[in-house]
N, C-alpha and C positions, 0 to 999 in steps of 0.2 A: 504494500500500500504506500502511496505517496504521502507526503506531508500534507498536501492540500486535502486529500481524501480523509485523512485522520482528523484534520481540523473541522471539516464539514460534518463528519460523524459526531465529533464532540459537541458541536453547536446544536445539531439536531437532538442528540441525547439530552443535552442540558435543557432545551426547550420542553422536551417530553417530561423530564424529571420535574421541572418547575411547574408545569401544568398539572402534573399528577399531585405534587405537593399542595398547590393552591386548591385543587379540587377536594382533597381530603381535609385540608385545613378548614375549608368552607363547610364541609360536612360535619366536622367536629364542632364548629361554632353552632351550626343548626341543632346538632345533637344536644349540646350543652344548654342552649336556649329552650329547647323542647323539654329537657329534663327539669329545668327550673319551673317552666309553666306546668308541667305534670305534677310537680311537688306542691305548688300552691293550689292546683286544682284538687288534688287529693285532700289537702288541708281544709279547703273551703267546703268541700262536700261532706267530709266527716264532721266538721264543726256544725254545719247546718242540720245534719241528721240529729245530732244530740240536742241542739237548741230547739228545733221544731218539736221533737218528742216531748221535752219538758213543757213547752208552751201548750201543746195539745192536751196534756194531762192537768194543766193548772185548774185549781178549783175542785178537784176530785175530793169527795168527802165533806165539802163545804156547802152542801145544799142548804139554801135559805139562810146562809150567813153573809150574803152580799146584798146590799140594798141600793136602789137607784139614788143618786145624789140628790135629785130634786125632791125626795120625800124624807130627807134627813132632818133630825132635830125638831120634830113636831110632836104634838101630843097624840097619844094613842086613840084610835077610833074604833078598835075592833076587839072588844072583850077584855080590855085591860092588859093587853100584851105589852111587852117592854119596849122602851125607846132608848136610843143612844143619847148621851149627853153631849156628843160631839157631832159636827156635820160630817157627812160621809164624803171624804175627798178621795178621788181616785178615778182612773188608774194613773193619771199623768201628773207628774211633778217636775220641778226643774233642778232639784238637788237631792242628795240622800238625807239631808237634814229634815225633810218634810215628807214623811211617809204617808200613804193613804190611811184614812181612818175607816177602814172597812175590812171585812173578813173575820178572822178568829181573834178573840181576846186571849192574850197569853202573857206569861211572866217568864223571864229568863234571868239567870244570875248575872248576865252581862249587861242587859239593857233595862231590867225591871219590867214594869207593865208596858205592853206594846200591842200593836195590831199586827197580824200576819195576813196581808192581803193576798188573794190568789194571783193577782197580776199587778205589777208596779213598773211603770216606765218612767225613767228620767230622760227628758228630752234635751239633746245638745248640751251635755254637761260641760260647765266651764269652771266650776268652783270645787268639784270633788277631787280630793287628793289621790294621785296615782292613776287617774283616768284620763285618757287622751282627750284633748280639747275638742269640743263640738261633736263627740260621739255619744250614742245613746247607751243607757244601762237598762237592763230588764231583769226583774226579780220575780220568781215564780214559786208558788207553794201549792202543795196538795198532800192528801193522805194516801200512802201506799198500803194496799191490802185493807182498805176501809171496807166496812160491811156493806156499803151501798144502800142502806136503809135510812129512813128518816130518824127514828128513835128505836134503839134495840131493847131498852127496858126503861120503865118509868121509875121515878123516884118515889120512895115511900114516905119520906119526911122532907121538911123544908131545908134548903141549903142557903144560908145567908152570909157565909164568910168562907175564906180560903185557908183557914187554919189547918196545918198539916195533920194535927191530931184528931180532926173530925173527918172520918171516912165518908165517902159518898154512899148514902143509904139507898139500896135498890129494892124494888117492889117484887117480892116473890122469892121463894127458897131456891138456892143453888143458881141464882141468876148471874153470879160472878164467873161462872164457868165459861162464858163466851168471851171473856177478856183475858189478857196475858200481861204479866209484869214487863215493864219497859215500853209497852205500847201506849198510845194516847187515846183519850176519850174527850168528847165534847158534851158539855151541859147545854141543853136547849129547852126553851119554853114550849108551850102547847103547839103542836104542829099546825101549819097553815098550808092549805092545799088549794090549787086552782088559780088560774090567771086572774080571776076576779077578786082574789084576796088583796087586802091592803098591802102594797109593797113597802110601805113605810115601817111595817112591823119589824122590830128588832128582836130576834129570838134569843139573843144572848151569846151563844156560841163561845163559851168559856172553855179553854183547853187545860187539861191536867194530864200528867204522865203517871200511869199506874205503877206503883212500886210493890204492891202485894195484893194479889187477887184472891188469895185464900179460898181454894176450891170448896164447893159445896156450902158456901155461905152467901150472904146478900149485901156485902159491903165492898167498896173499893178504896184501898189506901192510896194516898198521894203525898208521901213524905218528901222532904227536900234533903237529899243526901248527896252532896257534891262529891264525896269520896267515891261514890258508886257511879258517878257520871250523870246523876239525876239533877239537871240544872234548870228544868222547866217548871218546877213547882215552887211557889213562894214559901219562904220560911216563916212568914207572918201574914196576917190578914191584908189583902189588897182590895179595898172596896171598889176601885176603878175597874176591876175585872168583871164586875157585875153590871147588868143593865140598870137603868135609872130607878127602877122599882126597888132595887136593893137585894135581890136574890132570886131563887127559883122555888116555886111552890110545889111541895110534894103532891103527887097525883096529877099535876098539870105541867110537869116538866120531866125531862128524861135524859138518858145518856145514850150517846151514839159512839160506836167503836170507830175511831178515826185511823186505826192502824199505826203505821210508822210515818212520822212527819218528814216530808221532803221539802226543803226550802233553800233554793239556790239562786245565785246572782251571776249574770254574765256581763262582762264589760271589756273594753279595750284598754290595755296598759302597755307602755313601752318598756322594754328590758332596760334595767338601770345601767348595764355595761355596754351593750351593743346598740341600744336604741331601737332594736327591731320591735315593731308593734305586735302584740299577742292578744288573742282572745282568751280571757281569764274566766275561770269557774271558781266561785266561792260557795262553800257549803255552810249556809247560815244555820242549818239545823244542828250543827255541832256547837251548841251553846250560844245562840244569838248571833253575834258578829265575830265570834272568836275563831271561826274557821279560816285558815290561811288560804288566800287565792292560789290556784294552780293554773299552769299554762294548759289550755285545752287545744289551741292550734297556733302555730307560729305564722307570722306574716300577715295576720288579719289586721288591717289598719283602720277599718270603719265598721261599726254596727249601727244600723238604723232600723227603728221600729215604728211603723205606722199602724193605725187601727181604724176600724170602721164600725158604725152603728147604722142599722136600718132606721131611717127617720120616723117611720111609722111606729116603731117601738118607743121612740123618744117623745112623741106627741100624745100625751095622755094615755099612753100604753094601750092604744086602740088597735086591735088586731086587723081591723078593716083597712088601716093605713099602711100595713106592712106589705111591701110589694115583692119581697124575697130577693131583691137585687141590691147590690152595693154600688151605687153610681159614683164615678170619679170624674168630677169636673172642676170648675174653678169659680162657681157661683156667679157666673156672668149671664146676661140675658140670652146669650147665644149657645150656652152650654148647660149640661145637666147639673143638678145640685151635687155638690161635693159632699159625700157621706164618709169621707176618709179624713183623718187628722194626722198631722206630722208628715204629710205627703208633698207639700209645697212650701217654699220659703215664705215665712211670715204667717203661716197657719197657726191659729190659736183656738182653743176651746171656748165656748160660752162660759159665763160665770157659773160657779158652783151653785147648786140648789136651784137651777133652772131646767126646764124641760129639754133644752137643747144640749145639755151636758151628757157626754157619752161615758157613762160610768161602767157600763156592762158591754164591752165590745163584742160584736158578732164575729169579726175576723181580725186576725193579726198578721201583718205582712212583715216578714223578717228579711233584711238585706245585709249581706256581708260583702266587703271589698277586701280582696287579698292582693298582696304584691310580692314580688320576688324578694328573697332575702338579701340580694346584692344587686347593684345597678348593672345595666347592660350598655356597653359603650356603642352598640349599634343603634340605640335609641337616641334621637335628637332631643336633648334636654330642653331646648327652647320651645318645643312643640308638645311636650309631654308633662304630665303632672297628676296630682290627686284628682279624683272624680267627684262631681256633685251627685249626691244620692239623696232621694226624698227631700227633706227640708234642710239638709246639711249642704249649704252653698258657700264655697270659698270666696273670700273677699278679694277685691282687686287692689294691688297686683297679685295674681294667682301664683302660688308656689309651683316650681318646676323641678323635675328630676328625670332620671333615666331608668326608673323601675318599670317593669312590665306588670300589668294588673289584670285581674279577673273579677267579675261581679256575679253574685248568685242571689236570687230572690225567690222566696216561696211564701205562700199564703196559708195560714193555719186557722182552723175554726175550733176554738176551745169548746170542749164538750160540756163543761160544768160551770162556766162563768155566768150563771144566771141566778136571780133571786128566788124564782118560783118554779 
């Protein structure tokens, strides 16, 4: 071979080798990008599965423990049943310092007397420590393995205080056999049935944790024993755990088996070291607010929760006005009525204690935004950045970055978030 032939061969080989290298380098970049996207896709799908499952179960075991806000804090009109001394605020607040006054009355060693609402949404949090700015927080509660009945057994005597030395008296021999130590029970006043019943009625719904069910007897003990992990029973009388009338009348009140309390909170929080946003899960049932948050999914940078009420249910609770659809518009003359809240920027609920207040959502829409854990230099940072979702709208000038993102949204219809 001549020198010219060798040089031509080397040039051709170099071109082929360079082309091959560029091809495989490009494929490697595509592979890495797709792997990043696959990881965030798996994270967002797994997180949404858990989040929607808890949302769907919210309110289980709390039948008739949730009242419409427009009927709160009024005098009783139906047989002397009990009324709350506080207005029923919920499910929407703007920080964790203002919980809804609805759901189950309970005491914990951490927080004292409190309400455990089935559904609590904090919209666009800006003041809550450890929570990413302008993201939503959702707190959900329900009874696991609850009996599913209205009242399992009636009381035989009046219950007027929460003293741990006074057991709950049950009507009938061996009635304690349906309960187990460590599980929870609810005290409730006389049952209210039917859509025509007064929704302002407050049945009490006071929660105790059973510490000794003593088989073949008719009392339930509710001692406060912190050493045994019993942190949900008051060590002394707590009058605020009872409805306004001051107690439960034997023969006209009863006990419901609530099973095991599940009370969890989901929120977005950045990692203190890396700054990566994570979807956090906090188990509040482990002693009020003592449960430490855990990372549920990495790379989730936004959680937004919107909810809807059929306006027919809000207007005098008239079944004839319930059309069975949840319209989503912008309340303009050319568009349908907007029956969703937190779905557009500037959206706000009517005043509490008005018929327009959506205290008992028909549907909950959950939206998660996930991003890659590291930026991608193939993405133009001047044209890319965080996404506006529901009523979370970024101010101008908008932030920019090189992260790739995915959005997932689903609508959940809670089964038990109703008063009647």
